[in-house]
Structure formats: structure tokens, C-alpha cells
C-alpha positions as CSV (number, residue, x, y, z in Angstrom):
1,M,109.7,181.0,42.0
2,K,108.4,178.9,39.1
3,L,109.7,175.8,40.5
4,R,107.7,176.5,43.8
5,R,104.5,177.0,41.9
6,T,104.7,173.7,40.0
7,T,106.2,171.8,43.1
8,V,103.3,172.5,45.5
9,P,100.5,171.3,43.1
10,L,102.5,168.3,42.3
11,A,103.1,167.5,45.9
12,L,99.4,167.9,46.6
13,L,98.5,165.7,43.6
14,G,100.8,163.1,45.0
15,C,99.3,163.1,48.4
16,V,95.8,162.8,46.9
17,A,96.9,160.0,44.7
18,M,97.9,158.0,47.8
19,L,94.7,158.6,49.6
20,P,92.2,156.5,47.6
21,G,92.7,153.6,50.0
22,C,91.6,155.5,53.0
23,V,89.4,158.0,51.5
24,L,86.2,156.0,51.4
25,S,85.4,152.8,53.3
26,S,82.2,150.9,53.7
27,H,81.0,147.6,55.2
28,N,77.7,145.8,54.8
29,A,76.4,142.8,56.6
30,T,73.1,140.9,56.7
31,T,72.4,138.1,59.1
32,A,69.2,135.9,59.4
33,K,68.1,133.7,62.3
34,G,65.0,131.4,62.5
35,V,62.5,130.1,60.1
36,K,60.7,132.6,57.8
37,V,57.3,131.3,56.9
38,S,56.2,132.3,53.5
39,P,52.7,133.5,52.7
40,H,52.4,130.7,50.1
41,S,53.1,128.2,52.9
42,L,50.4,129.7,55.1
43,E,47.9,129.5,52.2
44,T,48.2,125.8,52.2
45,L,46.9,125.6,55.7
46,V,43.1,125.0,55.7
47,V,41.5,125.6,59.1
48,D,39.7,122.6,60.4
49,Q,41.1,120.3,57.8
50,T,44.9,120.4,57.7
51,T,46.4,117.8,60.3
52,E,49.2,118.7,62.7
53,A,51.6,116.5,60.8
54,D,50.8,118.1,57.4
55,M,51.3,121.4,59.0
56,L,54.7,120.4,60.4
57,R,55.8,118.9,57.1
58,C,54.8,122.1,55.4
59,L,56.2,124.7,57.7
60,G,59.1,122.8,59.2
61,T,60.4,122.7,62.8
62,P,59.0,125.6,64.9
63,S,61.1,127.9,67.0
64,R,59.0,127.0,70.1
65,T,55.8,125.5,71.2
66,M,53.3,126.4,74.0
67,V,50.5,124.6,75.6
68,A,47.2,126.3,74.8
69,D,45.0,124.2,76.9
70,E,44.6,120.3,77.6
71,R,43.7,119.7,73.9
72,G,45.7,122.3,72.1
73,T,49.2,123.5,71.3
74,I,50.5,126.8,69.8
75,Y,53.4,126.4,67.4
76,V,55.5,129.5,66.8
77,W,58.0,130.2,64.1
78,E,60.1,133.2,64.7
79,Y,62.4,135.1,62.2
80,T,64.8,138.0,62.4
81,R,66.8,139.5,59.6
82,R,69.3,142.3,60.5
83,H,71.2,144.5,58.0
84,E,74.0,146.7,59.1
85,S,75.9,149.4,56.9
86,H,78.8,151.5,57.9
87,G,80.7,153.9,55.9
88,A,83.5,156.6,56.4
89,L,85.1,159.4,54.4
90,L,88.6,160.4,55.2
91,F,88.2,158.9,58.7
92,V,86.4,162.2,59.6
93,F,82.9,161.7,58.4
94,G,81.1,158.5,59.1
95,G,77.8,157.0,59.4
96,S,75.8,153.8,59.9
97,T,72.4,152.3,59.6
98,E,70.8,149.4,61.1
99,K,67.7,147.7,60.0
100,E,65.9,144.8,61.7
101,E,63.0,142.9,60.5
102,Q,61.1,140.5,62.9
103,R,58.4,138.2,62.0
104,S,56.4,135.6,63.8
105,T,53.9,133.0,62.7
106,S,51.8,131.1,65.1
107,V,49.4,128.1,64.6
108,L,46.9,126.7,67.0
109,V,46.4,123.0,66.7
110,R,43.6,121.5,68.8
111,D,42.8,117.8,68.6
112,G,45.4,117.1,66.0
113,V,43.9,119.7,63.4
114,V,44.9,123.4,62.6
115,R,42.2,125.6,64.1
116,S,43.6,129.0,63.4
117,W,46.9,130.8,62.5
118,W,48.2,134.3,62.7
119,S,51.3,136.1,61.5
120,G,52.9,139.5,62.0
């Protein structure tokens, strides 16, 4: 009888000692795509003064361009950052979160000069 009282707790302790590898698991991943335009870079753009060439030198290659009219072009920089987290406890309880940040910056250039910009 005494042997059984100590054997069961020891057996349970042995099982618990082997579980840490599968008790808790987690995975985190962050990916980014595009060009993120910083507020500091936007502050260097002076409406009606900054040239198209200076703007492109400062902000880099845009994600896309659109024709605004016969004298103007809209340059667009798009940025997406995605963060994923997954976790599990004893393969029974699990959860995940996903967070996505999307930003876009646009600059209107007409007659070779920055006329306006917006970001959001």
C-alpha cells in the first residue's frame, strides 16, 4: 500500500517532467511590404517650391503613379505591416492575433512642382 502511494505521484511527476516541450508553444511573425514615408520626410516637402526631382530623391520610388490631369501626376507610396501571433497550451487551448497597419502617402505634382500632399 505504501509503495502505491509513492509510485502514483512519482509517475505523475515523470509525466509532467516530459511535457514541457509540448505544454506551451508560440509563434510570432512580422512582415512589411512597400515604402513607409516618415513624417520627417514629408516635412521637407514645401508646397509650390519642392521640385518633382527633389521629392523623388527624398521619398524614393513610389508604389504607383496616376495621371491627375494633362499637367499633373499623383505619386503614391503604400506600406503594409502585418504582425501575427499564435500560441497553444497543451494542444487544447490556443489563440491567435493578427494586426495589420496600412498607410498611404500621396503627392500631387503639377508643372514639375509639388502642389499638395496627404497621408493616412
